[in-house]
C-alpha positions in Angstrom: -10.4 11.4 39.6 -12.7 8.4 39.4 -11.0 5.1 40.0 -11.3 2.6 37.2 -12.2 -0.9 38.4 -10.0 -2.3 35.7 -6.8 -0.7 34.3 -7.1 1.2 31.0 -6.0 -0.8 28.1 -4.2 0.4 25.0 -4.2 -1.8 21.9 -1.1 -1.0 19.8 2.4 0.2 20.6 3.1 2.4 17.6 3.4 6.2 17.8 -0.2 6.7 19.0 -0.1 3.9 21.6 3.3 4.9 23.0 2.3 8.5 23.5 -1.0 7.6 25.1 0.8 5.3 27.5 3.2 8.0 28.5 0.4 10.4 29.2 -1.5 8.0 31.3 1.6 7.1 33.4 2.4 10.7 34.0 -1.0 11.0 35.7 -0.5 8.0 37.9 -2.2 5.2 35.9 -0.7 1.8 35.0 -2.2 0.9 31.6 -2.0 -2.5 29.9 -0.4 -2.1 26.5 -1.1 -4.9 24.1 1.4 -5.2 21.2 1.0 -7.6 18.3 4.7 -7.1 17.5 7.7 -8.5 19.4 9.0 -5.0 20.2 7.3 -1.6 20.5 7.5 1.0 17.8 4.8 0.1 15.3 5.6 0.1 11.6 7.2 3.5 11.3 9.6 3.0 14.2 9.8 -0.8 13.8 12.7 -2.2 15.8 14.8 -5.1 14.5 15.5 -8.2 16.6 17.9 -7.5 19.5 20.8 -9.3 17.8 20.4 -7.4 14.6 23.2 -4.9 14.0 22.3 -1.8 12.0 22.6 1.8 13.0 19.5 3.9 13.8 20.5 6.3 11.0 20.3 3.4 8.5 17.0 2.2 9.9 15.1 5.4 10.2 17.0 8.0 8.1 15.8 11.6 8.8 13.7 10.2 11.6 16.5 8.5 13.5 16.8 11.1 16.3 13.0 11.3 16.7 12.7 7.5 16.5 15.5 7.1 19.1 13.8 9.5 21.5 10.4 8.0 21.2 11.6 4.4 21.5 13.8 5.3 24.5 10.9 7.1 26.2 8.8 3.9 25.8 11.7 1.8 27.1 11.9 3.9 30.2 8.2 3.5 30.6 8.2 -0.3 30.6 8.5 -0.7 34.4 5.4 1.5 34.9 3.1 -0.3 32.5 1.9 -3.8 31.9 3.4 -4.3 28.4 2.5 -7.4 26.6 4.3 -8.0 23.3 3.5 -10.8 20.8 -0.2 -10.5 21.9 -3.0 -10.5 19.3 -6.4 -9.0 20.2 -8.7 -11.2 18.1 -12.1 -10.3 19.5 -13.8 -7.6 21.6 -17.1 -7.5 23.3 -18.8 -6.7 26.6 -15.9 -4.7 27.9 -13.5 -7.6 27.4 -10.8 -8.4 24.9 -10.0 -11.9 23.7 -6.2 -12.3 23.5 -3.8 -14.8 22.0 -0.3 -15.0 23.3 2.2 -17.8 22.7 -0.6 -20.2 21.6 -2.7 -19.5 24.7 -5.9 -17.5 24.9 -7.2 -15.3 27.7 -9.9 -12.7 28.3 -8.9 -9.3 29.5 -11.6 -6.9 31.0 -11.0 -3.2 30.7 -12.3 -0.1 32.3 -11.5 2.1 29.4 -10.0 1.2 26.0 -7.8 3.2 23.7 -7.5 1.6 20.2 -4.4 2.5 18.2 -4.2 -0.4 15.8 -2.5 1.4 12.9 -3.0 0.7 9.2 -2.1 -1.7 6.4 -1.5 -1.2 2.7 -4.3 -0.3 0.3 -4.0 -2.8 -2.5 -5.3 -2.6 -6.0 -4.6 -6.0 -7.7 -3.3 -6.6 -11.2 -2.6 -9.8 -13.2 0.1 -11.8 -11.6 0.1 -10.0 -8.3 -0.2 -13.4 -6.5 3.2 -14.5 -7.9 6.1 -15.0 -5.3 8.1 -11.8 -5.4 5.1 -9.4 -5.3 4.9 -7.6 -1.9 3.0 -4.8 -0.4 5.0 -1.6 0.2 4.6 -2.2 3.9 5.8 -5.8 3.6 8.9 -4.7 1.7 9.6 -2.2 4.4 9.2 -4.8 7.1 11.7 -7.1 5.3 14.2 -4.3 5.2 13.8 -3.0 8.7 13.1 -6.1 10.7 14.9 -8.8 8.7 17.7 -6.8 7.1 17.1 -8.0 3.6 15.6 -6.8 0.3 12.7 -8.5 -1.4 14.7 -8.8 -4.6 17.8 -7.8 -6.5 15.9 -5.5 -9.0 12.7 -4.1 -7.4 9.9 -2.1 -9.0 7.9 0.1 -6.7 4.4 0.7 -8.1 1.4 2.6 -6.7 1.1 6.0 -5.3 1.5 8.0 -2.1 4.4 9.2 0.1 5.2 5.6 1.2 6.0 4.7 -2.4 8.9 7.1 -2.5 10.0 6.6 1.1 10.4 2.8 0.8 12.1 3.1 -2.6 14.5 5.6 -1.0 15.1 3.3 1.9 15.9 0.4 -0.4 18.2 2.5 -2.6 20.0 3.9 0.5 20.5 0.4 1.8 22.2 -0.6 -1.4 19.3 -2.2 -3.2 18.7 -1.8 -6.9 15.5 0.1 -7.6 14.5 -0.8 -11.2 11.8 1.9 -11.4 9.1 3.8 -9.6 5.7 3.7 -11.2 3.4 6.4 -9.7 -0.2 6.4 -10.8 -0.4 10.1 -9.9 0.7 12.9 -12.2 3.1 15.8 -11.6 0.1 18.1 -12.1 -1.7 16.5 -9.1 1.3 17.2 -6.9 1.7 20.8 -8.1 -2.0 21.5 -7.6 -1.7 20.3 -4.0 1.2 22.6 -3.0 -0.8 25.2 -1.1 -2.2 22.5 1.3 1.1 20.7 1.6 2.9 23.8 2.8 0.8 23.5 6.0 3.6 21.1 7.1 6.7 22.5 5.3 9.1 20.1 7.0 7.2 17.1 5.8 6.9 18.5 2.3 10.7 19.2 2.2 11.4 15.6 3.2 9.2 14.3 0.4 10.9 16.6 -2.1 14.3 15.4 -0.9 13.4 11.7 -1.4 12.2 12.3 -4.9 15.2 14.5 -5.8 17.7 12.0 -4.3 16.2 9.1 -6.2 16.3 11.1 -9.5 19.9 12.2 -8.8 20.9 8.6 -8.4 19.4 7.5 -11.7 16.2 5.9 -10.5 13.6 6.1 -13.3 10.3 7.6 -12.1 7.3 7.3 -14.3 4.1 9.2 -13.5 0.6 8.3 -14.6 1.8 4.7 -14.7 -0.1 1.5 -13.6 1.2 -2.1 -13.4 -0.6 -4.4 -15.8 0.9 -7.8 -15.3 3.7 -9.5 -13.4 5.2 -12.3 -15.4 7.3 -15.3 -14.4 7.3 -19.1 -14.0 8.1 -19.7 -10.3 8.3 -16.0 -9.3 8.4 -12.5 -10.8 10.7 -12.1 -13.8 9.2 -9.1 -15.6 6.5 -6.5 -15.1 4.3 -5.0 -17.8 3.1 -1.5 -17.1 1.2 1.2 -19.0 1.0 4.9 -19.2 -0.3 7.4 -21.8 2.3 6.2 -24.3 1.2 2.6 -24.1 2.5 -0.6 -22.6 6.1 -1.1 -21.5 8.1 -4.1 -20.0 10.6 -4.1 -17.2 13.0 -6.8 -16.1 12.7 -7.3 -12.3 12.6 -10.0 -9.7 10.3 -8.2 -7.2 7.5 -5.7 -7.1 6.4 -3.7 -4.1 2.9 -2.1 -4.5 0.5 0.0 -2.6 -2.0 2.9 -3.1 -1.7 4.6 0.3 -2.9 3.0 3.5 -6.2 1.7 5.0 -7.1 1.9 8.7 -7.3 -1.3 10.7 -10.8 -0.8 12.1 -12.0 -4.3 12.9 -11.9 -3.8 16.7 -14.0 -0.6 16.5 -16.4 -2.6 14.3 -16.8 -5.4 16.8 -17.3 -2.9 19.6 -20.3 -1.4 17.9 -19.0 2.0 16.7 -21.0 4.3 14.5 -19.4 4.8 11.0 -18.8 7.7 8.7 -17.5 7.8 5.2 -14.3 9.8 4.8 -13.7 11.1 1.3 -10.0 11.9 1.9 -9.3 8.3 3.0 -11.9 6.9 0.5 -13.0 4.6 3.3 -15.6 4.1 6.0 -14.1 5.0 9.4 -15.4 4.7 13.0 -16.9 8.0 14.1 -15.0 10.0 16.8 -14.8 13.5 18.1 -11.8 15.8 17.8 -10.4 14.4 21.0 -10.6 10.7 19.9 -13.8 9.7 21.8 -15.7 7.1 19.9 -19.5 6.7 19.8 -19.2 3.9 22.3 -18.7 5.2 25.9 -15.2 4.4 27.3 -13.7 3.8 23.9 -11.1 6.1 22.4 -9.5 6.0 18.9 -6.1 7.3 17.9 -3.5 7.0 15.2 -3.8 5.7 11.7 -6.4 3.1 12.9 -8.8 6.0 13.1 -7.9 7.7 9.8 -4.6 7.9 7.9 -2.5 10.8 9.3 1.1 9.8 9.6 3.5 9.2 12.5 3.6 12.8 14.0 -0.1 13.2 14.0 -0.5 9.7 15.3 1.6 10.7 18.4 -0.5 13.9 18.9 -3.8 12.0 18.6 -2.6 9.3 21.0 -1.7 11.9 23.6 -5.0 13.8 22.9 -7.1 10.6 23.3 -5.3 9.9 26.6 -6.2 13.3 27.9 -9.8 12.7 26.9 -9.8 9.4 28.8 -8.3 11.1 31.9 -10.8 14.0 31.6 -13.7 11.5 31.4 -12.5 9.9 34.6 -12.8 13.2 36.4 -9.3 14.6 36.1 -9.0 18.3 36.9 -6.7 19.8 34.4 -4.0 22.3 35.3 -3.5 25.4 33.2 -0.4 23.9 31.6 -2.3 20.8 30.7 -5.1 22.8 29.1 -2.5 24.7 27.1 -1.0 21.5 25.9 -4.4 20.1 24.8 -5.0 23.4 22.9 -1.6 23.1 21.2 -2.4 19.5 20.2 -5.7 20.5 18.7 -4.0 23.2 16.6 -1.3 20.8 15.4 -3.9 18.2 14.4 -6.0 20.9 12.6 -2.9 21.8 10.5 -2.3 18.1 9.8 -5.8 17.9 8.4 -4.9 20.6 5.9 -1.7 18.7 5.0 -3.7 15.5 4.7 -6.1 17.1 2.2 -3.0 18.0 0.2 -1.7 14.5 0.2 -5.1 13.2 -1.0 -5.0 15.8 -3.9 -1.3 15.0 -4.6 -1.7 11.2 -4.7 -5.2 10.4 -5.8 -6.3 6.8 -6.2 -6.3 5.9 -9.8 -10.0 6.1 -10.5 -9.6 4.3 -13.9 -8.4 1.2 -12.1 -11.8 -0.6 -12.1 -12.4 0.0 -15.8 -8.9 -1.2 -16.7 -9.0 -4.3 -14.5 -9.7 -7.4 -16.6 -12.0 -10.2 -15.5 -9.1 -12.5 -15.0 -7.5 -10.5 -12.2 -7.7 -12.2 -8.8 -9.1 -9.8 -6.3 -9.6 -12.1 -3.2 -6.6 -14.4 -2.9 -8.0 -16.3 0.0 -11.1 -17.5 -1.9 -9.6 -17.1 -5.4 -12.3 -14.6 -6.5 -11.6 -12.7 -9.7 -12.8 -9.4 -10.9 -15.0 -11.3 -13.3 -16.6 -13.3 -10.5 -17.4 -10.1 -8.7 -19.0 -8.5 -11.8 -21.0 -11.6 -12.6 -22.2 -12.0 -9.0 -23.3 -8.4 -8.9 -25.1 -8.7 -12.2 -26.8 -12.0 -11.4 -27.8 -11.1 -7.9 -28.5 -7.4 -8.2 -26.3 -6.8 -5.2 -25.7 -3.2 -4.6 -24.0 -3.5 -1.2 -20.7 -5.1 -0.3 -21.9 -7.6 2.3 -24.7 -8.7 -0.1 -22.0 -9.2 -2.8 -20.0 -11.2 -0.2 -22.9 -13.6 0.3 -23.1 -14.3 -3.4 -19.4 -14.4 -4.3 -17.5 -15.2 -1.1 -15.2 -12.2 -1.6 -13.8 -11.3 1.8 -14.7 -14.6 3.5 -11.1 -15.9 3.7 -8.3 -15.7 6.2 -7.7 -12.0 5.9 -11.4 -11.1 6.4 -11.3 -8.7 3.5 -8.4 -6.7 4.9 -6.5 -7.1 1.6 -9.4 -7.3 -0.9 -12.1 -5.2 0.6 -11.0 -1.8 -0.9 -10.7 -3.3 -4.4 -13.9 -5.2 -4.2 -15.8 -2.0 -3.1 -14.2 -0.1 -6.0 -15.2 -2.8 -8.5 -18.8 -3.1 -7.2 -19.2 0.7 -7.2 -18.0 0.8 -10.8 -20.1 -2.0 -12.2 -23.3 -0.8 -10.4 -22.6 2.9 -11.3 -22.5 3.9 -7.6 -20.0 5.8 -5.5 -17.7 3.8 -3.1 -19.6 5.4 -0.2 -22.9 3.9 -1.4 -21.7 0.2 -1.5 -20.8 0.2 2.1 -18.1 -1.8 3.8 -17.3 -5.4 4.8 -18.5 -5.8 8.4 -15.8 -7.1 10.8 -16.0 -10.6 12.1 -14.1 -12.4 14.9 -11.5 -13.6 14.8 -10.1 -10.5 13.1 -7.0 -12.4 12.2 -6.5 -16.2 11.9 -6.0 -18.1 15.1 -5.9 -21.9 15.8 -9.3 -23.4 16.1 -8.6 -25.0 19.4 -7.9 -21.5 20.9 -11.5 -20.5 20.4 -12.8 -23.2 22.7 -11.6 -22.0 26.1 -10.0 -19.0 27.6 -9.2 -17.7 31.1 -10.6 -14.4 32.3 -8.2 -12.1 34.1 -9.2 -10.4 37.3 -8.7 -6.7 38.0 -5.0 -5.6 38.1 
């Protein structure tokens, strides 16, 4: 096997990153693992602070045994890797990563790079969503898992997708009061998707259990429902929502919202990847082959950061990408290793079928752009409303998202379009009578997340490990 001049680097220590690290270590390498979080596990297996006392069963539910095994395997691996928690990768270029750790910057060269950066919530704004008390579904889950608290005493969960029911279930099991679940999808959508969903029967059964448990415990579930406006003086006090029967009002002090997930693709963008539009994710994604190889030599993509697929498939893709990296370095595979790779490919193929079923079961509400009033804030950072976007598109003739950005400033704020980009694309597509694929995507810019200005002025470059 060829010797890398610099150690392979893995960005992300969720399911994909952890399995990739295990695979590389088994074959004698000592990768650098960069983790933005304080402890490995990612979002799905997020660990609470060390002093936080709560049982694994309470934290992870059905996944407690699996979570325990994965986290313990990574814990056992720590002496054999260069693990760097609380480390943000804020830029990437010329085979080097710019890092921020405890207020100090550094530059890390790499011989091969495996990016497993995960995903964030896909947000479709509504009136009042900037009020205190409105959280993303992922943010609500972080509060429960990492901080041991609920986001409110009476919480409405609004959006669509498996995460909607999972987080509502987790809150209810923890003793929280779930005021209602508002799912924009219909029963008919989920019934129509059953043939594809049976490709992973165990996952389907868990989802059915969550819904049945919530219904059995008196949680109201409304389908074909969209939030209209969060009301309150200093924070959320009520939520107006609509369905086919008209508008309704709920008393609540918190709302958790999200319409599936969006991949964190900024690093792949900065590294110059080619892009393809994925209809299932309704998003532009960096191109990769079935093993995880990106269009840029030496770059490998895995997990939800390369396309939404869930924790199990993220683990498989992390391991598969690690095998691709090893193979590209000249590793001669044993028969057992070849058989393992073949098994991984089959499992990921089945997951694609299941993923197609999820897309069919929980479609994005295509009526959202038409129903969104001009007053709705789309870009919180720059305070750009839906009306601003429509007016800028009309006045400038902008048909592409970056062109719209230049005229309206949407996506120019601290989040770099991570929160508003999906909604802005949907609005632009609607008002210009195009498909979302035609309006393009907001190009990534460094720093991909906010860092102190002084940290951009100087950084030390690490030598080969």
